[in-house]
One Martini backbone bead per residue (centre of mass of N, CA, C, O) as a GRO file, in nm:
protein
  360
    1MET     BB    1  -4.293  -8.566  -7.500
    2LEU     BB    2  -4.472  -8.315  -7.424
    3TYR     BB    3  -4.633  -8.322  -7.687
    4SER     BB    4  -4.783  -8.595  -7.597
    5LEU     BB    5  -4.886  -8.529  -7.300
    6PHE     BB    6  -5.021  -8.275  -7.397
    7SER     BB    7  -5.354  -8.160  -7.487
    8GLN     BB    8  -5.313  -7.886  -7.533
    9GLU     BB    9  -5.308  -7.681  -7.806
   10ILE     BB   10  -5.059  -7.499  -7.743
   11PHE     BB   11  -4.848  -7.748  -7.758
   12LYS     BB   12  -4.886  -7.762  -8.086
   13HIS     BB   13  -4.745  -7.501  -8.124
   14VAL     BB   14  -4.460  -7.399  -8.263
   15SER     BB   15  -4.411  -7.116  -8.140
   16PHE     BB   16  -4.431  -7.205  -7.841
   17ARG     BB   17  -4.211  -7.436  -7.845
   18LEU     BB   18  -3.972  -7.272  -7.950
   19PHE     BB   19  -3.920  -7.089  -7.695
   20LEU     BB   20  -3.904  -7.322  -7.490
   21ALA     BB   21  -3.661  -7.467  -7.624
   22ALA     BB   22  -3.457  -7.238  -7.599
   23LEU     BB   23  -3.468  -7.201  -7.290
   24THR     BB   24  -3.400  -7.490  -7.213
   25ALA     BB   25  -3.121  -7.505  -7.358
   26PHE     BB   26  -2.992  -7.271  -7.208
   27PHE     BB   27  -3.010  -7.381  -6.913
   28ILE     BB   28  -2.866  -7.641  -6.958
   29SER     BB   29  -2.602  -7.519  -7.062
   30VAL     BB   30  -2.531  -7.353  -6.816
   31PHE     BB   31  -2.551  -7.566  -6.582
   32PHE     BB   32  -2.392  -7.796  -6.719
   33GLY     BB   33  -2.140  -7.625  -6.789
   34GLN     BB   34  -2.032  -7.573  -6.507
   35TRP     BB   35  -1.985  -7.871  -6.434
   36PHE     BB   36  -1.813  -7.957  -6.686
   37ILE     BB   37  -1.574  -7.762  -6.652
   38LYS     BB   38  -1.484  -7.862  -6.378
   39LYS     BB   39  -1.431  -8.150  -6.471
   40LEU     BB   40  -1.218  -8.085  -6.684
   41ARG     BB   41  -1.018  -7.955  -6.487
   42ALA     BB   42  -0.987  -8.201  -6.295
   43LEU     BB   43  -0.884  -8.379  -6.561
   44LYS     BB   44  -0.704  -8.205  -6.751
   45ILE     BB   45  -0.881  -8.102  -7.017
   46GLY     BB   46  -0.671  -7.948  -7.246
   47GLU     BB   47  -0.538  -7.735  -7.457
   48ASP     BB   48  -0.291  -7.783  -7.722
   49THR     BB   49  -0.119  -7.520  -7.879
   50SER     BB   50   0.149  -7.681  -7.992
   51LYS     BB   51  -0.029  -7.824  -8.236
   52THR     BB   52   0.160  -7.654  -8.457
   53ASP     BB   53   0.342  -7.514  -8.733
   54SER     BB   54   0.306  -7.234  -8.598
   55GLU     BB   55   0.483  -7.011  -8.408
   56GLU     BB   56   0.287  -6.772  -8.404
   57LEU     BB   57   0.040  -6.922  -8.292
   58LYS     BB   58   0.169  -7.016  -8.032
   59ARG     BB   59   0.204  -6.730  -7.923
   60MET     BB   60  -0.087  -6.618  -7.949
   61HIS     BB   61  -0.206  -6.902  -7.787
   62SER     BB   62  -0.064  -6.942  -7.506
   63ASP     BB   63  -0.311  -6.844  -7.310
   64LYS     BB   64  -0.489  -7.117  -7.400
   65LYS     BB   65  -0.351  -7.309  -7.245
   66ASN     BB   66  -0.554  -7.557  -7.084
   67THR     BB   67  -0.815  -7.515  -7.196
   68PRO     BB   68  -1.101  -7.641  -7.195
   69THR     BB   69  -1.237  -7.909  -7.381
   70MET     BB   70  -1.521  -8.054  -7.530
   71GLY     BB   71  -1.777  -7.843  -7.505
   72GLY     BB   72  -1.979  -7.952  -7.721
   73ALA     BB   73  -2.140  -8.128  -7.521
   74ILE     BB   74  -2.321  -7.901  -7.414
   75VAL     BB   75  -2.481  -7.856  -7.675
   76ILE     BB   76  -2.573  -8.148  -7.729
   77ILE     BB   77  -2.734  -8.194  -7.469
   78SER     BB   78  -2.930  -7.950  -7.496
   79ILE     BB   79  -3.052  -8.035  -7.767
   80PHE     BB   80  -3.146  -8.321  -7.700
   81VAL     BB   81  -3.334  -8.263  -7.458
   82SER     BB   82  -3.511  -8.040  -7.580
   83THR     BB   83  -3.614  -8.208  -7.820
   84LEU     BB   84  -3.753  -8.432  -7.648
   85LEU     BB   85  -3.955  -8.228  -7.512
   86TRP     BB   86  -4.065  -8.035  -7.783
   87CYS     BB   87  -4.078  -8.243  -7.997
   88ASN     BB   88  -4.186  -8.441  -8.260
   89MET     BB   89  -4.097  -8.785  -8.251
   90ARG     BB   90  -4.250  -8.857  -8.541
   91ASN     BB   91  -4.044  -8.695  -8.693
   92VAL     BB   92  -3.815  -8.769  -8.930
   93TYR     BB   93  -3.629  -8.519  -8.912
   94ILE     BB   94  -3.569  -8.532  -8.609
   95LEU     BB   95  -3.444  -8.816  -8.610
   96LEU     BB   96  -3.212  -8.747  -8.802
   97LEU     BB   97  -3.085  -8.522  -8.627
   98LEU     BB   98  -3.025  -8.700  -8.380
   99PHE     BB   99  -2.852  -8.903  -8.524
  100SER     BB  100  -2.638  -8.692  -8.622
  101LEU     BB  101  -2.563  -8.572  -8.350
  102ILE     BB  102  -2.436  -8.836  -8.240
  103TRP     BB  103  -2.238  -8.910  -8.465
  104PHE     BB  104  -2.071  -8.648  -8.472
  105GLY     BB  105  -2.007  -8.648  -8.172
  106VAL     BB  106  -1.834  -8.905  -8.173
  107ILE     BB  107  -1.624  -8.814  -8.374
  108GLY     BB  108  -1.532  -8.565  -8.215
  109PHE     BB  109  -1.454  -8.708  -7.950
  110VAL     BB  110  -1.239  -8.897  -8.061
  111ASP     BB  111  -1.064  -8.677  -8.178
  112ASP     BB  112  -1.011  -8.526  -7.908
  113TYR     BB  113  -0.906  -8.767  -7.745
  114ILE     BB  114  -0.652  -8.812  -7.914
  115LYS     BB  115  -0.528  -8.531  -7.876
  116LEU     BB  116  -0.516  -8.551  -7.550
  117THR     BB  117  -0.364  -8.855  -7.523
  118LYS     BB  118  -0.179  -8.805  -7.782
  119LYS     BB  119   0.120  -8.739  -7.873
  120ASN     BB  120   0.166  -8.582  -8.182
  121LEU     BB  121  -0.147  -8.569  -8.237
  122ALA     BB  122  -0.436  -8.467  -8.465
  123GLY     BB  123  -0.606  -8.708  -8.445
  124LEU     BB  124  -0.777  -8.807  -8.677
  125THR     BB  125  -0.759  -8.893  -8.971
  126ASP     BB  126  -0.871  -8.773  -9.258
  127VAL     BB  127  -0.980  -9.043  -9.363
  128SER     BB  128  -1.140  -9.133  -9.115
  129LYS     BB  129  -1.323  -8.884  -9.090
  130PHE     BB  130  -1.438  -8.886  -9.380
  131SER     BB  131  -1.557  -9.176  -9.365
  132LEU     BB  132  -1.756  -9.131  -9.127
  133GLN     BB  133  -1.907  -8.895  -9.258
  134SER     BB  134  -1.988  -9.042  -9.526
  135VAL     BB  135  -2.166  -9.263  -9.411
  136LEU     BB  136  -2.377  -9.074  -9.306
  137GLY     BB  137  -2.436  -8.922  -9.568
  138LEU     BB  138  -2.539  -9.176  -9.723
  139ILE     BB  139  -2.768  -9.249  -9.534
  140LEU     BB  140  -2.920  -8.977  -9.564
  141GLY     BB  141  -2.941  -8.983  -9.873
  142LEU     BB  142  -3.112  -9.240  -9.898
  143ILE     BB  143  -3.349  -9.163  -9.719
  144LEU     BB  144  -3.422  -8.887  -9.869
  145PHE     BB  145  -3.460  -8.992 -10.148
  146PHE     BB  146  -3.706  -9.180 -10.084
  147HIS     BB  147  -3.877  -8.968  -9.933
  148PHE     BB  148  -3.876  -8.749 -10.179
  149GLN     BB  149  -4.065  -8.906 -10.377
  150LYS     BB  150  -4.331  -8.775 -10.226
  151VAL     BB  151  -4.200  -8.496 -10.316
  152PRO     BB  152  -4.223  -8.229 -10.495
  153GLY     BB  153  -3.904  -8.175 -10.589
  154GLY     BB  154  -3.707  -8.341 -10.390
  155THR     BB  155  -3.438  -8.357 -10.610
  156GLN     BB  156  -3.406  -8.062 -10.614
  157ILE     BB  157  -3.244  -7.748 -10.688
  158VAL     BB  158  -3.233  -7.438 -10.536
  159ILE     BB  159  -3.214  -7.113 -10.688
  160PRO     BB  160  -3.250  -6.812 -10.555
  161PHE     BB  161  -3.244  -6.633 -10.836
  162LEU     BB  162  -3.365  -6.919 -10.985
  163LYS     BB  163  -3.676  -7.047 -10.923
  164ASP     BB  164  -3.730  -7.186 -11.222
  165PHE     BB  165  -3.444  -7.322 -11.164
  166LYS     BB  166  -3.454  -7.693 -11.110
  167PRO     BB  167  -3.243  -7.917 -11.076
  168ASP     BB  168  -3.245  -8.270 -11.131
  169LEU     BB  169  -3.048  -8.531 -10.984
  170GLY     BB  170  -3.161  -8.773 -10.876
  171PRO     BB  171  -2.944  -9.016 -10.774
  172LEU     BB  172  -2.723  -8.788 -10.722
  173TYR     BB  173  -2.847  -8.685 -10.452
  174VAL     BB  174  -2.697  -8.866 -10.255
  175LEU     BB  175  -2.410  -8.752 -10.307
  176PHE     BB  176  -2.471  -8.460 -10.250
  177ILE     BB  177  -2.553  -8.487  -9.957
  178ALA     BB  178  -2.296  -8.614  -9.848
  179LEU     BB  179  -2.100  -8.379  -9.936
  180TYR     BB  180  -2.250  -8.148  -9.802
  181ILE     BB  181  -2.246  -8.240  -9.503
  182VAL     BB  182  -1.942  -8.273  -9.484
  183GLY     BB  183  -1.866  -7.985  -9.567
  184MET     BB  184  -2.020  -7.835  -9.331
  185SER     BB  185  -1.875  -7.972  -9.099
  186ASN     BB  186  -1.583  -7.863  -9.183
  187ALA     BB  187  -1.641  -7.562  -9.196
  188VAL     BB  188  -1.697  -7.514  -8.895
  189ASN     BB  189  -1.431  -7.637  -8.795
  190LEU     BB  190  -1.249  -7.414  -8.929
  191THR     BB  191  -1.382  -7.166  -8.770
  192ASP     BB  192  -1.274  -7.295  -8.496
  193GLY     BB  193  -1.028  -7.042  -8.362
  194LEU     BB  194  -1.206  -6.844  -8.191
  195ASP     BB  195  -1.361  -6.680  -7.957
  196GLY     BB  196  -1.703  -6.729  -8.058
  197LEU     BB  197  -1.715  -6.767  -8.365
  198ALA     BB  198  -1.870  -7.033  -8.438
  199ILE     BB  199  -2.113  -6.997  -8.242
  200GLY     BB  200  -2.212  -6.720  -8.343
  201CYS     BB  201  -2.268  -6.809  -8.639
  202SER     BB  202  -2.457  -7.046  -8.572
  203ILE     BB  203  -2.680  -6.883  -8.442
  204ILE     BB  204  -2.755  -6.708  -8.682
  205VAL     BB  205  -2.818  -6.947  -8.870
  206GLY     BB  206  -3.035  -7.073  -8.687
  207ILE     BB  207  -3.235  -6.839  -8.695
  208THR     BB  208  -3.278  -6.836  -9.002
  209PHE     BB  209  -3.371  -7.151  -9.021
  210ALA     BB  210  -3.617  -7.124  -8.846
  211PHE     BB  211  -3.775  -6.951  -9.044
  212ILE     BB  212  -3.749  -7.128  -9.297
  213ALA     BB  213  -3.881  -7.386  -9.177
  214TYR     BB  214  -4.157  -7.260  -9.113
  215VAL     BB  215  -4.225  -7.176  -9.406
  216THR     BB  216  -4.184  -7.460  -9.548
  217GLY     BB  217  -4.445  -7.579  -9.367
  218LYS     BB  218  -4.618  -7.357  -9.535
  219VAL     BB  219  -4.813  -7.354  -9.810
  220ASP     BB  220  -4.879  -7.051  -9.847
  221PHE     BB  221  -4.591  -6.942  -9.842
  222CYS     BB  222  -4.477  -7.120 -10.073
  223ASN     BB  223  -4.664  -7.013 -10.296
  224TYR     BB  224  -4.562  -6.719 -10.276
  225LEU     BB  225  -4.238  -6.797 -10.289
  226LYS     BB  226  -4.177  -7.047 -10.474
  227THR     BB  227  -4.133  -7.286 -10.276
  228ALA     BB  228  -4.082  -7.560 -10.115
  229TYR     BB  229  -4.302  -7.803  -9.981
  230ILE     BB  230  -4.244  -7.939  -9.645
  231PRO     BB  231  -4.385  -8.152  -9.469
  232GLY     BB  232  -4.285  -8.097  -9.125
  233SER     BB  233  -4.051  -7.867  -9.124
  234GLU     BB  234  -4.149  -7.681  -8.886
  235GLU     BB  235  -4.007  -7.858  -8.664
  236LEU     BB  236  -3.714  -7.746  -8.722
  237SER     BB  237  -3.742  -7.477  -8.567
  238ILE     BB  238  -3.708  -7.606  -8.291
  239PHE     BB  239  -3.431  -7.721  -8.330
  240CYS     BB  240  -3.301  -7.445  -8.386
  241ALA     BB  241  -3.375  -7.332  -8.105
  242THR     BB  242  -3.193  -7.523  -7.950
  243LEU     BB  243  -2.932  -7.430  -8.082
  244VAL     BB  244  -2.951  -7.137  -7.991
  245GLY     BB  245  -2.978  -7.185  -7.684
  246GLY     BB  246  -2.724  -7.368  -7.651
  247GLY     BB  247  -2.528  -7.162  -7.779
  248LEU     BB  248  -2.569  -6.932  -7.573
  249GLY     BB  249  -2.479  -7.096  -7.326
  250PHE     BB  250  -2.195  -7.150  -7.437
  251PHE     BB  251  -2.111  -6.849  -7.483
  252TRP     BB  252  -2.092  -6.776  -7.181
  253PHE     BB  253  -1.796  -6.946  -7.188
  254ASN     BB  254  -1.668  -6.867  -7.497
  255CYS     BB  255  -1.609  -6.597  -7.448
  256PHE     BB  256  -1.401  -6.348  -7.416
  257PRO     BB  257  -1.226  -6.536  -7.236
  258ALA     BB  258  -1.220  -6.861  -7.261
  259GLN     BB  259  -1.335  -7.146  -7.060
  260VAL     BB  260  -1.412  -7.296  -7.336
  261PHE     BB  261  -1.405  -7.543  -7.583
  262MET     BB  262  -1.564  -7.730  -7.831
  263GLY     BB  263  -1.434  -7.862  -8.046
  264ASP     BB  264  -1.508  -8.127  -8.255
  265THR     BB  265  -1.764  -8.204  -8.103
  266GLY     BB  266  -1.911  -7.934  -8.198
  267SER     BB  267  -1.831  -7.843  -8.493
  268LEU     BB  268  -1.911  -8.093  -8.651
  269THR     BB  269  -2.204  -8.103  -8.555
  270LEU     BB  270  -2.313  -7.825  -8.636
  271GLY     BB  271  -2.252  -7.853  -8.936
  272GLY     BB  272  -2.414  -8.111  -8.994
  273VAL     BB  273  -2.702  -8.013  -8.901
  274LEU     BB  274  -2.715  -7.762  -9.080
  275GLY     BB  275  -2.694  -7.918  -9.348
  276LEU     BB  276  -2.951  -8.091  -9.306
  277ILE     BB  277  -3.153  -7.862  -9.288
  278ALA     BB  278  -3.098  -7.742  -9.571
  279VAL     BB  279  -3.188  -8.000  -9.721
  280VAL     BB  280  -3.483  -8.032  -9.617
  281VAL     BB  281  -3.564  -7.716  -9.709
  282LYS     BB  282  -3.424  -7.658  -9.992
  283GLN     BB  283  -3.138  -7.464  -9.901
  284GLU     BB  284  -2.840  -7.520  -9.992
  285ILE     BB  285  -2.749  -7.253 -10.142
  286LEU     BB  286  -2.830  -7.049  -9.921
  287MET     BB  287  -2.617  -7.138  -9.713
  288PHE     BB  288  -2.380  -6.995  -9.865
  289VAL     BB  289  -2.483  -6.723  -9.764
  290VAL     BB  290  -2.536  -6.745  -9.460
  291GLY     BB  291  -2.250  -6.926  -9.447
  292GLY     BB  292  -2.009  -6.748  -9.568
  293ILE     BB  293  -1.788  -6.783  -9.352
  294PHE     BB  294  -1.753  -7.085  -9.381
  295ILE     BB  295  -1.674  -7.073  -9.686
  296ALA     BB  296  -1.432  -6.884  -9.663
  297GLU     BB  297  -1.263  -7.056  -9.479
  298THR     BB  298  -1.243  -7.300  -9.668
  299CYS     BB  299  -1.131  -7.161  -9.923
  300SER     BB  300  -0.867  -7.060  -9.791
  301VAL     BB  301  -0.750  -7.343  -9.753
  302ILE     BB  302  -0.761  -7.450 -10.042
  303LEU     BB  303  -0.592  -7.220 -10.170
  304GLN     BB  304  -0.342  -7.239  -9.998
  305VAL     BB  305  -0.264  -7.535 -10.057
  306SER     BB  306  -0.267  -7.531 -10.370
  307TYR     BB  307  -0.071  -7.292 -10.415
  308TYR     BB  308   0.170  -7.407 -10.254
  309LYS     BB  309   0.210  -7.668 -10.424
  310MET     BB  310   0.268  -7.504 -10.697
  311THR     BB  311   0.467  -7.238 -10.568
  312LYS     BB  312   0.556  -7.201 -10.257
  313LYS     BB  313   0.319  -7.006 -10.192
  314ARG     BB  314   0.116  -6.746 -10.039
  315ILE     BB  315  -0.186  -6.581 -10.000
  316PHE     BB  316  -0.188  -6.608  -9.697
  317ARG     BB  317  -0.056  -6.574  -9.397
  318CYS     BB  318  -0.304  -6.753  -9.287
  319ALA     BB  319  -0.482  -7.061  -9.231
  320PRO     BB  320  -0.749  -6.957  -9.188
  321LEU     BB  321  -0.881  -6.643  -9.226
  322HIS     BB  322  -0.861  -6.542  -8.928
  323HIS     BB  323  -0.542  -6.564  -8.923
  324HIS     BB  324  -0.479  -6.347  -9.126
  325PHE     BB  325  -0.574  -6.113  -8.934
  326GLN     BB  326  -0.394  -6.179  -8.698
  327PHE     BB  327  -0.126  -6.135  -8.857
  328GLY     BB  328  -0.222  -5.824  -8.913
  329GLY     BB  329  -0.314  -5.721  -8.598
  330TRP     BB  330  -0.580  -5.820  -8.510
  331PRO     BB  331  -0.792  -5.854  -8.285
  332GLU     BB  332  -0.986  -6.107  -8.187
  333THR     BB  333  -1.251  -5.946  -8.125
  334LYS     BB  334  -1.268  -5.804  -8.399
  335ILE     BB  335  -1.294  -6.047  -8.581
  336THR     BB  336  -1.545  -6.173  -8.451
  337ALA     BB  337  -1.739  -5.928  -8.477
  338ARG     BB  338  -1.715  -5.896  -8.790
  339PHE     BB  339  -1.816  -6.180  -8.862
  340TRP     BB  340  -2.091  -6.144  -8.741
  341ILE     BB  341  -2.184  -5.908  -8.905
  342ILE     BB  342  -2.168  -6.050  -9.175
  343THR     BB  343  -2.370  -6.275  -9.102
  344VAL     BB  344  -2.612  -6.088  -9.064
  345ILE     BB  345  -2.615  -5.970  -9.348
  346LEU     BB  346  -2.645  -6.248  -9.491
  347ALA     BB  347  -2.910  -6.320  -9.360
  348ILE     BB  348  -3.078  -6.088  -9.467
  349PHE     BB  349  -3.019  -6.145  -9.768
  350SER     BB  350  -3.139  -6.435  -9.772
  351LEU     BB  351  -3.434  -6.343  -9.703
  352MET     BB  352  -3.466  -6.164  -9.953
  353LEU     BB  353  -3.451  -6.412 -10.158
  354LEU     BB  354  -3.743  -6.519 -10.069
  355LEU     BB  355  -3.873  -6.302 -10.207
  356LYS     BB  356  -4.068  -6.227 -10.474
  357GLY     BB  357  -3.904  -5.972 -10.580
  358PHE     BB  358  -3.631  -6.174 -10.638
  359HIS     BB  359  -3.719  -6.276 -10.891
  360LEU     BB  360  -3.596  -6.395 -11.233
   0.00000   0.00000   0.00000
């Protein structure tokens, strides 16, 4: 919006708009968040910590009962408004991200609403949730498949350590994108179990991909790094900045002890848009490094469920992984802080992988 209204050249610069977008999203998140949390409390929309099979978790999280949830709407609103203000709305990638933001937000909202209004229900069924996510994934896959026909190597997968080895998936790229975005959406959702954990990791990943998106949209950088050049992808760095700013504003209320939880409204949405960003900038595999905590949390659940079905025994004390450490006696704040530290280290390592000296 403002990108089109202002004629001054400075408003066309990505770096200038990036910082303004982050600040705008932060202040929207903080001021809207205050009002929204009061509204949630007035409506008595709070977390029901008793809806779990683990008696130990019920005990550990008993003090969180009735904490307002669905706070992910705070992040979504701040990202949406700031994106409209500071991004080039003619950019196809920005339009796809806003479309995904709304779609995932609606899925998460419906899921949270069912949990809060229907007793003894855990939200949408797994089949319903997966189906709704998959429909969006296939839509995005088809759009990007045909769009990337115009981009050299558009349907290739970049392997960070093996940049000369880029398998081309062809039509299978559509299915890959669908599964990838759905997987990332659920990975962040599984991570959202402790105060500040999911949003803190998402902020770090957002900062990392803001840099990656900026580089991917600059042909000279891409030639040097031997990575795919995606015209227009630098605009995604502004979207990432809105995610970081909005996330920091939400963290203002979500840090321990949390005044509000993001719920599936926020976690499903953050995971979905981060996955889409990784797809657009052709760094799908690198996301597994940057978002290593998300991947570890997901794998812990898959391993726990699979192993228990086969042996009736458990690998972890409890899954997802953060609960394993909780059951081991770690304070919640220590788990969260250490997972952030690991995410920062993984982010630094992922950026190292982009350097020319790390080609094999």
